[in-house]
Backbone of each chain as ProteinMPNN parsed JSONL, in Angstrom:
{"seq_chain_A": "MITVRFFAMLKSLAKTEVKEYSVSGPVRLEELKSMLKKDFPALSGVLDSRSILISINQEFASRDAVVKDGDEVGLLPPFSGG", "coords_chain_A": {"N_chain_A": [[5.397, 16.38, -31.309], [7.507, 14.046, -29.743], [8.207, 12.961, -26.556], [10.978, 11.781, -24.911], [11.9, 10.118, -22.044], [14.543, 9.642, -19.775], [15.842, 7.401, -17.338], [17.525, 6.743, -14.212], [20.346, 4.678, -14.621], [20.33, 5.052, -17.365], [19.795, 7.713, -17.674], [22.126, 8.726, -16.6], [23.947, 7.809, -18.525], [23.0, 9.073, -20.847], [23.273, 11.639, -20.118], [21.28, 13.461, -19.786], [17.849, 14.235, -18.957], [15.652, 14.297, -20.576], [14.588, 14.049, -23.978], [13.437, 15.526, -26.898], [11.574, 14.855, -29.84], [10.605, 16.037, -32.976], [8.012, 14.92, -34.984], [6.619, 13.772, -38.073], [4.707, 11.942, -38.414], [3.36, 8.725, -37.262], [5.756, 6.745, -35.481], [7.748, 3.892, -35.418], [8.832, 2.053, -32.524], [11.317, 0.91, -32.887], [12.448, 2.557, -34.833], [12.582, 4.924, -33.408], [14.413, 4.179, -31.479], [16.697, 3.931, -33.045], [17.106, 6.588, -33.722], [17.696, 7.568, -31.209], [20.045, 6.188, -30.585], [21.756, 7.343, -32.4], [21.83, 9.984, -31.551], [22.636, 9.683, -28.954], [25.291, 8.162, -28.454], [26.335, 6.731, -26.307], [24.273, 5.222, -25.401], [23.915, 3.206, -27.187], [24.823, 0.634, -26.781], [23.143, -0.446, -24.891], [20.412, -0.066, -25.346], [19.086, -2.07, -26.77], [18.983, -4.121, -25.026], [17.256, -6.733, -23.394], [16.572, -6.285, -20.846], [15.904, -3.681, -20.552], [13.031, -1.915, -20.169], [10.239, -0.449, -21.891], [8.09, 2.313, -21.791], [4.988, 3.713, -22.895], [3.317, 6.654, -22.657], [3.235, 6.189, -19.926], [2.507, 3.538, -19.585], [3.42, 0.102, -19.811], [5.019, -0.916, -22.801], [5.003, -2.874, -25.833], [7.729, -4.148, -27.841], [7.252, -3.765, -30.501], [5.649, -1.602, -30.697], [4.036, 1.494, -31.695], [4.765, 4.929, -31.767], [3.36, 8.207, -31.404], [2.784, 11.659, -32.31], [2.887, 13.738, -29.482], [3.098, 11.719, -27.627], [4.574, 10.25, -24.671], [7.557, 8.722, -24.031], [9.081, 6.339, -22.026], [12.251, 5.248, -20.984], [13.264, 2.508, -19.359], [15.37, 1.234, -17.065], [16.256, -1.9, -15.33], [14.191, -2.334, -12.486], [14.655, -1.256, -9.079], [13.398, -0.835, -6.681], [11.927, -0.842, -3.342]], "CA_chain_A": [[6.593, 16.157, -30.493], [7.58, 12.863, -28.884], [9.102, 13.227, -25.434], [11.631, 10.574, -24.391], [12.432, 10.359, -20.695], [15.582, 8.689, -19.356], [15.873, 7.222, -15.888], [18.59, 6.015, -13.512], [21.61, 4.546, -15.346], [20.187, 5.58, -18.732], [19.927, 9.17, -17.535], [23.564, 8.983, -16.418], [24.634, 7.586, -19.804], [22.571, 10.079, -21.828], [23.62, 12.945, -19.546], [20.111, 14.331, -19.804], [16.634, 13.547, -18.507], [14.585, 14.349, -21.581], [14.92, 14.419, -25.357], [12.19, 15.663, -27.658], [11.7, 14.692, -31.293], [9.473, 16.444, -33.809], [7.733, 13.859, -35.957], [5.547, 14.137, -39.003], [3.691, 10.88, -38.366], [3.694, 7.675, -36.301], [7.121, 6.22, -35.572], [7.914, 2.626, -34.688], [9.824, 2.157, -31.441], [12.643, 0.571, -33.442], [12.974, 3.764, -35.492], [12.91, 5.881, -32.351], [15.667, 3.724, -30.851], [17.792, 4.276, -33.956], [17.347, 8.027, -33.556], [18.334, 7.764, -29.898], [21.429, 5.688, -30.641], [22.531, 8.314, -33.155], [21.997, 11.199, -30.737], [23.287, 9.331, -27.677], [26.083, 6.956, -28.724], [26.568, 5.975, -25.072], [23.13, 4.328, -25.157], [23.735, 2.223, -28.248], [25.107, -0.712, -26.292], [22.179, -0.944, -23.895], [19.002, 0.117, -25.699], [18.481, -3.305, -27.268], [18.96, -5.129, -23.973], [15.899, -7.132, -23.017], [16.286, -5.839, -19.478], [15.389, -2.308, -20.605], [11.612, -1.859, -20.529], [9.834, 0.815, -22.503], [6.7, 2.692, -21.54], [4.4, 4.776, -23.707], [2.31, 7.333, -21.827], [3.289, 5.619, -18.57], [2.085, 2.136, -19.562], [4.425, -0.728, -20.47], [4.75, -1.073, -24.234], [5.742, -3.95, -26.484], [8.836, -3.621, -28.653], [6.802, -3.42, -31.854], [4.655, -0.534, -30.585], [4.213, 2.695, -32.525], [4.53, 6.164, -31.009], [2.867, 9.283, -32.264], [2.936, 13.017, -31.802], [2.265, 13.955, -28.173], [3.36, 10.601, -26.705], [5.737, 10.285, -23.778], [8.203, 7.404, -24.007], [10.01, 6.173, -20.904], [13.247, 4.179, -21.107], [13.269, 2.078, -17.963], [16.296, 0.16, -16.684], [15.665, -2.799, -14.328], [13.753, -1.619, -11.278], [15.342, -1.663, -7.843], [12.702, -0.262, -5.531], [11.617, -1.759, -2.246]], "C_chain_A": [[6.461, 14.86, -29.706], [8.595, 13.178, -27.795], [9.663, 11.908, -24.919], [12.239, 10.915, -23.035], [13.39, 9.24, -20.306], [15.581, 8.596, -17.831], [17.127, 6.458, -15.446], [19.848, 5.91, -14.384], [21.517, 5.102, -16.768], [20.284, 7.102, -18.739], [21.399, 9.54, -17.372], [24.298, 8.854, -17.75], [24.286, 8.676, -20.82], [22.977, 11.489, -21.408], [22.494, 13.966, -19.701], [18.904, 13.533, -19.336], [15.622, 13.377, -19.627], [15.168, 14.674, -22.947], [13.606, 14.478, -26.142], [12.477, 15.533, -29.149], [10.429, 15.203, -31.966], [9.256, 15.362, -34.848], [6.583, 14.297, -36.857], [4.444, 13.09, -39.006], [4.1, 9.844, -37.346], [5.105, 7.11, -36.558], [7.174, 4.906, -34.805], [8.984, 2.802, -33.62], [11.221, 1.861, -31.955], [13.278, 1.785, -34.109], [13.392, 4.799, -34.444], [14.233, 5.48, -31.674], [16.871, 4.054, -31.737], [18.139, 5.758, -33.836], [18.095, 8.286, -32.244], [19.798, 7.323, -29.923], [22.331, 6.679, -31.378], [22.831, 9.545, -32.284], [22.732, 10.933, -29.422], [24.094, 8.043, -27.874], [26.311, 6.102, -27.465], [25.442, 4.993, -24.784], [23.085, 3.158, -26.125], [23.977, 0.796, -27.762], [24.036, -1.287, -25.389], [20.719, -0.891, -24.345], [18.317, -1.154, -26.188], [18.431, -4.402, -26.207], [17.521, -5.452, -23.58], [15.555, -6.673, -21.605], [15.792, -4.391, -19.428], [13.917, -2.361, -21.043], [11.289, -0.486, -21.098], [8.371, 1.078, -22.162], [6.282, 3.746, -22.557], [3.247, 5.344, -22.896], [2.111, 6.615, -20.498], [2.632, 4.243, -18.457], [3.16, 1.326, -20.286], [4.018, -0.98, -21.922], [5.54, -2.256, -24.775], [6.748, -3.343, -27.45], [8.395, -3.246, -30.065], [5.754, -2.299, -31.828], [5.033, 0.659, -31.471], [3.928, 3.914, -31.652], [4.137, 7.278, -31.961], [3.052, 10.629, -31.57], [2.2, 13.175, -30.465], [2.548, 12.849, -27.17], [4.6, 10.862, -25.848], [6.288, 8.861, -23.688], [9.182, 7.365, -22.83], [10.966, 5.027, -21.178], [13.621, 3.747, -19.696], [14.266, 0.95, -17.717], [15.634, -0.741, -15.633], [15.365, -2.056, -13.026], [14.505, -2.132, -10.049], [14.73, -0.969, -6.633], [12.512, -1.302, -4.44], [12.75, -1.939, -1.28]], "O_chain_A": [[5.432, 14.605, -29.081], [9.711, 13.611, -28.083], [8.905, 11.017, -24.534], [12.995, 11.877, -22.902], [13.097, 8.057, -20.479], [15.351, 9.583, -17.133], [17.697, 5.657, -16.188], [20.368, 6.929, -14.839], [22.515, 5.571, -17.315], [20.79, 7.7, -19.688], [21.865, 10.535, -17.928], [25.159, 9.671, -18.075], [25.15, 9.147, -21.56], [23.021, 12.409, -22.224], [22.731, 15.173, -19.742], [18.932, 12.302, -19.321], [14.833, 12.432, -19.627], [16.107, 15.461, -23.069], [12.774, 13.575, -26.048], [13.485, 16.031, -29.652], [9.319, 14.845, -31.573], [10.198, 14.933, -35.515], [5.709, 15.071, -36.466], [3.363, 13.327, -39.545], [5.081, 10.042, -36.628], [5.562, 7.019, -37.697], [6.697, 4.822, -33.673], [9.917, 3.588, -33.779], [12.195, 2.477, -31.522], [14.478, 2.023, -33.98], [14.422, 5.461, -34.581], [15.057, 6.333, -31.342], [17.936, 4.413, -31.235], [19.311, 6.137, -33.848], [19.004, 9.114, -32.184], [20.672, 7.986, -29.363], [23.503, 6.843, -31.04], [23.945, 10.069, -32.289], [23.361, 11.824, -28.853], [23.638, 6.96, -27.506], [26.461, 4.884, -27.562], [25.62, 4.044, -24.02], [22.315, 2.218, -25.926], [23.387, -0.146, -28.289], [24.019, -2.493, -25.142], [19.876, -1.593, -23.787], [17.104, -1.301, -26.04], [17.902, -5.486, -26.455], [16.682, -4.56, -23.45], [14.388, -6.672, -21.213], [15.317, -3.929, -18.39], [13.606, -2.798, -22.15], [11.973, 0.5, -20.824], [7.528, 0.184, -22.236], [7.089, 4.554, -23.016], [2.328, 4.627, -22.5], [0.991, 6.455, -20.013], [2.246, 3.826, -17.365], [3.746, 1.801, -21.259], [2.851, -1.222, -22.23], [6.602, -2.602, -24.256], [6.639, -2.178, -27.831], [9.087, -2.493, -30.75], [5.057, -2.074, -32.817], [6.17, 0.803, -31.92], [2.963, 3.927, -30.889], [4.512, 7.3, -33.134], [3.426, 10.705, -30.4], [1.037, 12.793, -30.338], [2.27, 13.012, -25.982], [5.523, 11.578, -26.236], [5.579, 7.926, -23.318], [10.01, 8.262, -22.672], [10.534, 3.942, -21.567], [14.214, 4.511, -18.935], [14.02, -0.184, -18.127], [14.577, -0.398, -15.103], [16.171, -1.264, -12.537], [14.93, -3.286, -9.995], [15.426, -0.571, -5.699], [12.879, -2.468, -4.586], [12.622, -2.686, -0.31]]}, "seq_chain_B": "MKTKSSVLVKIQEKGFSVGEVVESVKAASKGIGAVVTFLGAARDFSKGSVITGLDFEHYPGMAEKKLIDIRERALKNFDIIEMAIVHRTGKIEIGEDIVVIAAASAHRNDAFMACEWAITELKRTTPIWKRETTKSGEVWVSETP", "coords_chain_B": {"N_chain_B": [[-12.735, 15.533, -3.066], [-10.518, 13.217, -1.566], [-9.429, 10.142, -3.028], [-9.43, 6.766, -1.726], [-7.107, 5.453, -2.518], [-5.278, 7.534, -2.939], [-4.772, 8.351, -0.414], [-3.846, 6.115, 0.919], [-1.792, 5.127, -0.596], [1.387, 6.134, -1.289], [4.143, 8.038, -2.57], [6.916, 9.489, -1.331], [9.256, 11.981, -0.115], [9.778, 12.438, 2.56], [10.156, 10.828, 5.8], [8.252, 8.039, 7.202], [5.728, 6.98, 9.543], [5.495, 3.827, 10.812], [3.576, 2.979, 12.589], [1.511, 4.844, 12.151], [0.814, 4.196, 9.546], [-0.116, 1.602, 9.871], [-2.327, 2.154, 11.518], [-3.835, 3.547, 9.666], [-4.741, 1.596, 7.897], [-6.117, -0.056, 9.641], [-8.241, 1.532, 10.304], [-10.115, 1.068, 8.397], [-12.032, -0.909, 8.944], [-13.947, -2.502, 11.508], [-13.821, -5.139, 11.472], [-11.308, -6.065, 11.129], [-8.791, -8.299, 11.986], [-6.15, -8.834, 11.831], [-3.037, -7.396, 11.013], [-0.507, -7.318, 8.723], [2.784, -6.3, 8.22], [5.254, -5.247, 5.85], [8.464, -4.069, 6.087], [10.885, -2.277, 4.52], [14.29, -1.577, 4.868], [17.246, 0.518, 4.874], [20.184, -1.064, 4.369], [23.663, -1.62, 5.293], [25.344, -2.94, 3.543], [26.033, -4.456, 0.342], [26.242, -6.892, -2.047], [28.896, -7.521, -1.278], [30.033, -5.027, -0.929], [30.607, -2.088, 1.067], [27.987, -0.019, 1.953], [27.217, 3.363, 2.041], [25.152, 5.106, 1.783], [21.895, 5.728, 0.294], [20.038, 6.519, -2.674], [17.007, 7.209, -4.043], [15.218, 7.125, -7.088], [12.247, 7.889, -8.927], [9.71, 7.277, -11.429], [7.792, 9.838, -11.897], [4.316, 9.851, -11.516], [3.914, 7.475, -13.2], [5.023, 5.584, -11.415], [3.461, 5.966, -9.115], [0.997, 5.216, -10.18], [1.428, 2.487, -10.628], [1.749, 1.518, -8.024], [-0.783, 2.065, -6.965], [-2.227, 0.359, -8.556], [-1.231, -2.109, -7.677], [-2.234, -2.147, -5.045], [-4.984, -2.202, -5.618], [-5.242, -4.606, -7.043], [-4.434, -6.389, -5.09], [-6.503, -6.094, -3.242], [-8.529, -7.17, -4.722], [-7.738, -9.787, -5.341], [-6.974, -11.134, -3.041], [-8.131, -12.172, 0.201], [-8.428, -9.724, 1.747], [-8.92, -6.733, 3.718], [-7.973, -4.129, 3.648], [-5.218, -2.221, 2.266], [-2.119, -0.538, 2.544], [0.486, 1.334, 1.015], [3.603, 2.776, 1.237], [6.28, 4.441, -0.148], [9.531, 5.676, 0.019], [11.467, 8.324, -1.519], [14.37, 9.882, -3.014], [17.229, 10.951, -1.039], [18.379, 8.531, 1.29], [19.358, 7.583, 4.456], [21.625, 5.134, 5.868], [20.057, 2.585, 7.716], [17.672, 3.893, 7.841], [14.109, 3.838, 7.076], [12.694, 2.521, 4.053], [10.487, 1.522, 2.596], [7.086, 0.714, 3.287], [4.622, -1.732, 3.593], [1.347, -2.415, 4.423], [-0.945, -4.843, 5.179], [-4.281, -5.63, 5.791], [-6.534, -7.853, 7.331], [-9.25, -10.133, 8.112], [-8.323, -12.525, 9.132], [-5.056, -13.855, 9.831], [-3.6, -15.247, 7.812], [-4.379, -14.481, 5.211], [-3.539, -11.823, 5.115], [-0.763, -12.105, 5.417], [-0.127, -13.442, 3.011], [-0.983, -11.589, 1.055], [0.641, -9.386, 1.6], [3.214, -10.342, 1.12], [3.004, -10.945, -1.59], [2.551, -8.368, -2.564], [4.944, -6.875, -2.085], [6.721, -8.259, -3.668], [5.589, -7.848, -6.172], [5.759, -5.069, -6.295], [8.557, -4.734, -6.51], [8.893, -5.866, -8.994], [7.303, -4.445, -10.849], [7.258, -1.662, -10.49], [8.368, 1.505, -11.421], [10.949, 2.391, -9.927], [14.135, 3.33, -8.826], [17.281, 2.469, -7.386], [20.134, 4.029, -6.144], [23.287, 3.285, -5.037], [25.635, 4.459, -2.683], [28.985, 3.895, -2.494], [32.343, 3.216, -1.261], [33.852, 3.447, -3.531], [32.388, 5.032, -5.201], [29.274, 6.14, -6.772], [26.632, 3.941, -7.582], [24.204, 2.836, -9.813], [21.782, 0.491, -9.013], [20.652, -1.05, -10.947], [22.624, -1.355, -12.786], [24.084, -3.536, -12.17], [22.664, -6.151, -12.318]], "CA_chain_B": [[-12.494, 14.523, -2.03], [-9.433, 12.301, -1.92], [-9.797, 8.729, -3.092], [-8.689, 5.976, -0.737], [-5.769, 5.149, -3.017], [-4.349, 8.658, -2.782], [-4.44, 8.46, 1.008], [-3.174, 4.899, 1.397], [-0.642, 4.829, -1.455], [2.151, 7.385, -1.387], [5.585, 8.094, -2.779], [7.249, 10.754, -0.672], [10.647, 12.1, 0.333], [9.898, 12.427, 4.023], [9.98, 9.545, 6.467], [6.88, 7.682, 7.569], [5.553, 6.262, 10.801], [4.863, 2.525, 10.574], [2.374, 2.959, 13.418], [0.44, 5.602, 11.487], [0.369, 3.443, 8.361], [-0.931, 0.498, 10.398], [-3.62, 2.713, 11.947], [-4.609, 3.968, 8.485], [-5.476, 0.44, 7.338], [-7.049, -0.56, 10.665], [-9.418, 2.405, 10.331], [-11.065, 0.674, 7.344], [-13.115, -1.799, 9.385], [-13.843, -3.14, 12.83], [-13.687, -6.579, 11.236], [-9.892, -6.423, 10.934], [-8.213, -9.03, 13.105], [-4.711, -9.022, 11.623], [-2.333, -6.499, 10.092], [0.864, -7.76, 8.45], [3.553, -5.235, 7.569], [6.611, -5.443, 5.359], [9.239, -2.834, 6.204], [12.197, -2.336, 3.882], [15.194, -0.588, 5.47], [18.514, 0.706, 4.162], [21.273, -1.784, 5.051], [24.975, -1.015, 5.016], [26.19, -3.73, 2.644], [25.367, -5.004, -0.836], [27.154, -7.619, -2.952], [30.28, -7.45, -0.803], [30.512, -3.65, -0.755], [30.034, -1.291, 2.151], [27.117, 1.036, 1.432], [27.153, 4.469, 3.003], [23.909, 5.859, 1.605], [21.075, 5.351, -0.858], [19.29, 7.609, -3.302], [15.975, 6.585, -4.876], [14.559, 7.93, -8.115], [11.077, 7.212, -9.466], [9.078, 7.884, -12.603], [6.614, 10.478, -11.304], [3.079, 9.541, -12.233], [3.827, 6.046, -13.504], [5.298, 4.788, -10.204], [2.26, 6.047, -8.28], [-0.057, 4.404, -10.812], [1.733, 1.064, -10.428], [1.463, 1.176, -6.62], [-2.242, 2.042, -6.82], [-2.665, -0.869, -9.23], [-0.891, -3.225, -6.781], [-3.221, -2.154, -3.954], [-6.298, -2.606, -6.125], [-5.214, -6.039, -7.377], [-4.373, -7.125, -3.818], [-7.859, -6.097, -2.662], [-9.388, -8.011, -5.558], [-7.297, -11.183, -5.45], [-6.755, -11.738, -1.717], [-9.244, -11.9, 1.109], [-7.997, -8.69, 2.694], [-9.883, -5.628, 3.858], [-7.326, -2.872, 3.249], [-3.756, -2.254, 2.1], [-1.431, 0.744, 2.351], [1.864, 1.222, 0.53], [4.324, 4.055, 1.238], [7.676, 4.264, -0.576], [10.27, 6.944, 0.035], [12.349, 8.6, -2.638], [15.419, 10.821, -2.619], [18.342, 10.41, -0.249], [18.001, 7.774, 2.475], [20.545, 7.199, 5.228], [21.67, 3.744, 6.342], [19.225, 2.373, 8.902], [16.338, 4.5, 7.691], [13.1, 3.041, 6.384], [12.52, 2.82, 2.623], [9.133, 1.202, 2.119], [6.233, -0.075, 4.179], [3.35, -2.234, 3.067], [0.519, -2.954, 5.507], [-2.133, -5.55, 4.68], [-5.189, -5.899, 6.904], [-7.553, -8.852, 7.001], [-9.915, -10.699, 9.291], [-7.46, -13.598, 9.653], [-3.677, -13.494, 9.502], [-2.996, -15.874, 6.642], [-4.666, -13.677, 4.015], [-2.699, -10.621, 5.159], [0.613, -12.539, 5.129], [0.005, -13.753, 1.573], [-1.144, -10.361, 0.274], [1.794, -8.52, 1.839], [4.355, -10.949, 0.427], [2.762, -10.748, -3.024], [2.633, -6.943, -2.914], [6.33, -6.38, -2.165], [7.326, -8.884, -4.852], [5.033, -7.153, -7.338], [6.357, -3.722, -6.291], [9.922, -4.812, -7.052], [8.834, -6.31, -10.383], [6.556, -3.606, -11.805], [7.182, -0.236, -10.165], [9.574, 2.199, -11.875], [11.73, 3.042, -8.87], [15.516, 2.874, -8.958], [18.127, 2.731, -6.213], [21.555, 4.289, -6.374], [24.039, 3.046, -3.802], [26.905, 5.142, -2.529], [30.015, 3.042, -1.895], [33.624, 3.917, -1.153], [34.406, 3.702, -4.863], [31.528, 5.917, -5.983], [27.833, 5.881, -6.759], [26.287, 2.9, -8.552], [22.798, 2.462, -9.97], [21.716, -0.945, -8.76], [20.292, -1.745, -12.186], [23.814, -1.606, -13.602], [24.638, -4.838, -11.785], [21.484, -6.943, -11.938]], "C_chain_B": [[-11.411, 13.549, -2.476], [-9.962, 10.865, -2.026], [-8.975, 7.981, -2.049], [-7.259, 5.699, -1.192], [-4.804, 6.292, -2.764], [-3.977, 8.885, -1.321], [-3.557, 7.301, 1.454], [-1.964, 4.51, 0.556], [0.121, 6.124, -1.687], [3.588, 7.115, -1.784], [6.003, 9.459, -2.274], [8.708, 10.763, -0.231], [10.761, 11.925, 1.841], [9.696, 11.017, 4.59], [8.527, 9.283, 6.801], [6.894, 7.0, 8.925], [4.842, 4.945, 10.499], [3.557, 2.445, 11.363], [1.216, 3.691, 12.76], [-0.089, 4.864, 10.265], [-0.515, 2.277, 8.801], [-2.308, 1.022, 10.829], [-4.482, 3.09, 10.746], [-5.333, 2.792, 7.851], [-6.476, -0.115, 8.361], [-8.342, 0.254, 10.691], [-10.482, 1.967, 9.331], [-12.241, -0.12, 7.886], [-12.861, -2.322, 10.796], [-13.693, -4.659, 12.695], [-12.243, -7.022, 11.03], [-9.359, -7.104, 12.192], [-6.716, -9.213, 12.986], [-4.188, -7.948, 10.682], [-0.911, -7.031, 9.959], [1.574, -6.621, 7.752], [4.849, -5.789, 7.011], [7.288, -4.093, 5.475], [10.591, -3.061, 5.553], [13.067, -1.228, 4.448], [16.516, -0.563, 4.71], [19.635, 0.016, 4.934], [22.614, -1.256, 4.548], [25.885, -1.892, 4.159], [25.359, -4.223, 1.469], [26.419, -5.631, -1.728], [28.62, -7.412, -2.558], [30.808, -6.043, -0.6], [29.85, -2.998, 0.455], [29.228, -0.151, 1.524], [27.009, 2.131, 2.489], [25.905, 5.328, 2.848], [23.183, 5.403, 0.363], [20.347, 6.585, -1.393], [18.29, 6.96, -4.254], [15.385, 7.602, -5.843], [13.314, 7.174, -8.575], [10.576, 7.953, -10.69], [7.788, 8.515, -12.093], [5.369, 10.215, -12.152], [2.957, 8.05, -12.47], [4.045, 5.196, -12.247], [4.077, 4.802, -9.275], [1.151, 5.169, -8.851], [0.17, 2.918, -10.563], [1.442, 0.649, -8.982], [-0.049, 1.12, -6.373], [-2.803, 0.749, -7.425], [-2.376, -2.097, -8.347], [-1.912, -3.304, -5.647], [-4.566, -2.688, -4.452], [-6.335, -4.087, -6.478], [-5.144, -6.888, -6.11], [-5.76, -7.219, -3.19], [-8.787, -7.036, -3.433], [-9.03, -9.497, -5.418], [-7.038, -11.88, -4.116], [-7.927, -11.352, -0.818], [-8.775, -10.928, 2.199], [-8.998, -7.543, 2.679], [-9.265, -4.311, 3.403], [-5.834, -3.092, 3.072], [-3.245, -0.829, 1.925], [-0.004, 0.467, 1.884], [2.481, 2.619, 0.544], [5.782, 3.771, 0.883], [8.354, 5.625, -0.557], [11.129, 7.085, -1.208], [13.364, 9.648, -2.188], [16.469, 10.14, -1.758], [17.839, 9.73, 1.017], [19.271, 7.297, 3.174], [20.455, 5.722, 5.614], [20.852, 3.628, 7.641], [17.835, 2.972, 8.78], [15.402, 3.567, 6.935], [12.96, 3.504, 4.935], [11.061, 2.656, 2.213], [8.38, 0.46, 3.208], [4.977, -0.479, 3.414], [2.591, -2.816, 4.253], [-0.732, -3.561, 4.89], [-2.982, -5.944, 5.872], [-6.273, -6.87, 6.47], [-8.225, -9.321, 8.281], [-9.001, -11.719, 9.962], [-6.062, -13.458, 9.07], [-3.168, -14.044, 8.172], [-3.204, -15.056, 5.376], [-3.762, -12.445, 3.975], [-1.231, -10.971, 4.879], [0.799, -12.735, 3.623], [-0.057, -12.484, 0.74], [0.084, -9.462, 0.408], [3.019, -9.04, 1.076], [4.217, -10.747, -1.086], [3.012, -9.286, -3.403], [4.081, -6.452, -2.996], [7.04, -7.001, -3.357], [6.861, -8.165, -6.116], [5.593, -5.728, -7.44], [7.742, -3.765, -6.94], [9.914, -5.138, -8.539], [8.283, -5.235, -11.323], [6.636, -2.1, -11.563], [8.477, 0.479, -10.56], [10.2, 3.076, -10.785], [13.137, 2.452, -8.959], [16.34, 3.342, -7.766], [19.557, 2.978, -6.662], [22.268, 4.144, -5.043], [25.319, 3.868, -3.805], [27.87, 4.207, -1.81], [31.307, 3.85, -1.815], [34.177, 4.281, -2.528], [33.477, 4.545, -5.743], [30.069, 5.529, -5.886], [27.473, 4.921, -7.898], [24.778, 2.73, -8.596], [22.701, 0.959, -9.824], [21.374, -1.703, -10.026], [21.492, -1.989, -13.092], [24.392, -2.981, -13.316], [23.501, -5.759, -11.348], [21.86, -8.322, -11.405]], "O_chain_B": [[-11.392, 13.112, -3.627], [-10.809, 10.432, -1.244], [-7.965, 8.482, -1.553], [-6.324, 5.705, -0.392], [-3.646, 6.064, -2.414], [-2.976, 9.539, -1.027], [-2.641, 7.474, 2.259], [-1.187, 3.645, 0.961], [-0.427, 7.092, -2.214], [4.18, 6.108, -1.395], [5.496, 10.479, -2.742], [9.315, 9.717, -0.004], [11.722, 11.338, 2.337], [9.137, 10.14, 3.931], [7.679, 10.169, 6.701], [7.924, 6.513, 9.39], [3.72, 4.942, 9.991], [2.559, 1.913, 10.877], [0.076, 3.227, 12.8], [-1.286, 4.898, 9.979], [-1.539, 1.998, 8.177], [-3.33, 0.402, 10.536], [-5.706, 2.971, 10.793], [-6.429, 2.962, 7.318], [-7.552, -0.585, 7.991], [-9.402, -0.258, 11.051], [-11.621, 2.43, 9.395], [-13.344, -0.022, 7.349], [-11.723, -2.547, 11.208], [-13.467, -5.365, 13.678], [-11.976, -8.199, 10.786], [-9.455, -6.575, 13.3], [-6.07, -9.69, 13.919], [-4.822, -7.631, 9.676], [-0.198, -7.177, 10.952], [1.045, -6.039, 6.805], [5.469, -6.674, 7.6], [6.753, -3.084, 5.016], [11.355, -3.929, 5.975], [12.646, -0.072, 4.507], [16.855, -1.507, 3.995], [20.0, 0.454, 6.026], [22.697, -0.556, 3.539], [27.08, -1.616, 4.057], [24.144, -4.388, 1.576], [27.38, -4.97, -2.12], [29.471, -7.159, -3.41], [31.938, -5.879, -0.138], [28.714, -3.304, 0.816], [29.73, 0.584, 0.674], [26.748, 1.866, 3.662], [25.631, 6.183, 3.69], [23.768, 4.771, -0.517], [20.082, 7.545, -0.67], [18.685, 6.241, -5.172], [15.097, 8.747, -5.493], [13.322, 5.943, -8.611], [10.958, 9.093, -10.954], [6.798, 7.816, -11.879], [5.401, 10.352, -13.374], [2.009, 7.42, -12.001], [3.342, 4.209, -12.033], [3.707, 3.77, -8.716], [0.454, 4.471, -8.115], [-0.778, 2.174, -10.315], [0.942, -0.45, -8.743], [-0.536, 0.241, -5.662], [-3.723, 0.136, -6.883], [-3.191, -3.018, -8.283], [-2.4, -4.386, -5.319], [-5.202, -3.513, -3.797], [-7.342, -4.755, -6.243], [-5.72, -7.974, -6.054], [-6.154, -8.266, -2.676], [-9.711, -7.62, -2.865], [-9.913, -10.355, -5.381], [-6.897, -13.102, -4.078], [-8.613, -10.355, -1.044], [-8.731, -11.256, 3.385], [-9.807, -7.404, 1.761], [-9.958, -3.466, 2.834], [-5.254, -4.016, 3.643], [-3.866, -0.017, 1.24], [0.626, -0.504, 2.303], [1.943, 3.542, -0.067], [6.439, 2.96, 1.535], [7.809, 6.608, -1.06], [11.473, 6.101, -1.863], [13.232, 10.229, -1.111], [16.585, 8.914, -1.747], [16.99, 10.267, 1.73], [20.143, 6.686, 2.556], [19.372, 5.14, 5.677], [20.955, 4.468, 8.534], [16.926, 2.606, 9.525], [15.834, 2.639, 6.251], [13.085, 4.688, 4.623], [10.477, 3.529, 1.571], [8.961, -0.325, 3.958], [4.368, 0.316, 2.699], [3.138, -3.623, 5.005], [-1.478, -2.892, 4.175], [-2.485, -6.514, 6.843], [-6.856, -6.736, 5.394], [-7.823, -8.954, 9.386], [-8.91, -11.779, 11.188], [-5.902, -12.994, 7.941], [-2.393, -13.382, 7.482], [-2.295, -14.951, 4.553], [-3.276, -12.07, 2.908], [-0.536, -10.226, 4.189], [1.768, -12.25, 3.041], [0.736, -12.316, -0.187], [0.514, -8.846, -0.567], [3.76, -8.268, 0.468], [5.187, -10.421, -1.771], [3.615, -9.003, -4.438], [4.41, -5.683, -3.899], [7.871, -6.351, -3.991], [7.656, -7.908, -7.02], [5.868, -5.241, -8.537], [8.063, -2.948, -7.803], [10.82, -4.736, -9.268], [8.736, -5.118, -12.462], [6.12, -1.331, -12.373], [9.557, 0.111, -10.098], [10.012, 4.291, -10.73], [13.312, 1.247, -9.14], [16.14, 4.427, -7.22], [20.113, 2.224, -7.461], [21.912, 4.785, -4.054], [26.004, 3.957, -4.824], [27.623, 3.78, -0.682], [31.364, 5.005, -2.239], [34.875, 5.283, -2.684], [33.768, 4.745, -6.922], [29.671, 4.715, -5.052], [27.945, 5.07, -9.026], [24.139, 2.508, -7.567], [23.465, 0.226, -10.452], [21.753, -2.865, -10.179], [21.394, -2.744, -14.06], [25.118, -3.531, -14.144], [23.383, -6.106, -10.173], [20.982, -9.105, -11.044]]}, "name": "protein", "num_of_chains": 2, "seq": "MITVRFFAMLKSLAKTEVKEYSVSGPVRLEELKSMLKKDFPALSGVLDSRSILISINQEFASRDAVVKDGDEVGLLPPFSGGMKTKSSVLVKIQEKGFSVGEVVESVKAASKGIGAVVTFLGAARDFSKGSVITGLDFEHYPGMAEKKLIDIRERALKNFDIIEMAIVHRTGKIEIGEDIVVIAAASAHRNDAFMACEWAITELKRTTPIWKRETTKSGEVWVSETP"}
């Protein structure tokens, strides 16, 4: 299972905090994004934005990273803390 | 036993006392001669709109890790003795405090530099998001970068 967590505006657009995907092997982030766009059409316009950062297991990940069973993926809009 | 980071770096809903945070870094050493604090507060306007309240969300676990990392890098890269960072989450009223960073050093210049670097780094790397309540509704600040 890959757990995808949505935050802030992405959570509002997806209308959920978490989505889980059963996978049979490693999945490229690009493939995961395609799955997300299909399941959450409201996200399709923003997921490719360079301002959206992605984390894997709570560390920043590059766009060509691969996720595997048990990983937690965070979709992170621009931060506005402080 | 708690590590220093878990005592000096916190994300919490409740308010904080700036005085207590300052004392927590001063307790590190009798060699401290300067403490510089940055205090972020909730103001009532943003980009021309009247703001009536704020609501902060964070990525539990990752946000704490990023703040701990900021403290550790500040201690390594600046000539400071201690640093504390406390950030609130959840609903925050106008005028209330949001974040405090306290940097302690022997001489003031090192603490000024470390504190300024730390708040800039916090805004850049820490997964915390602000939602503003305006007359026309609630807006995630990241929607209008």
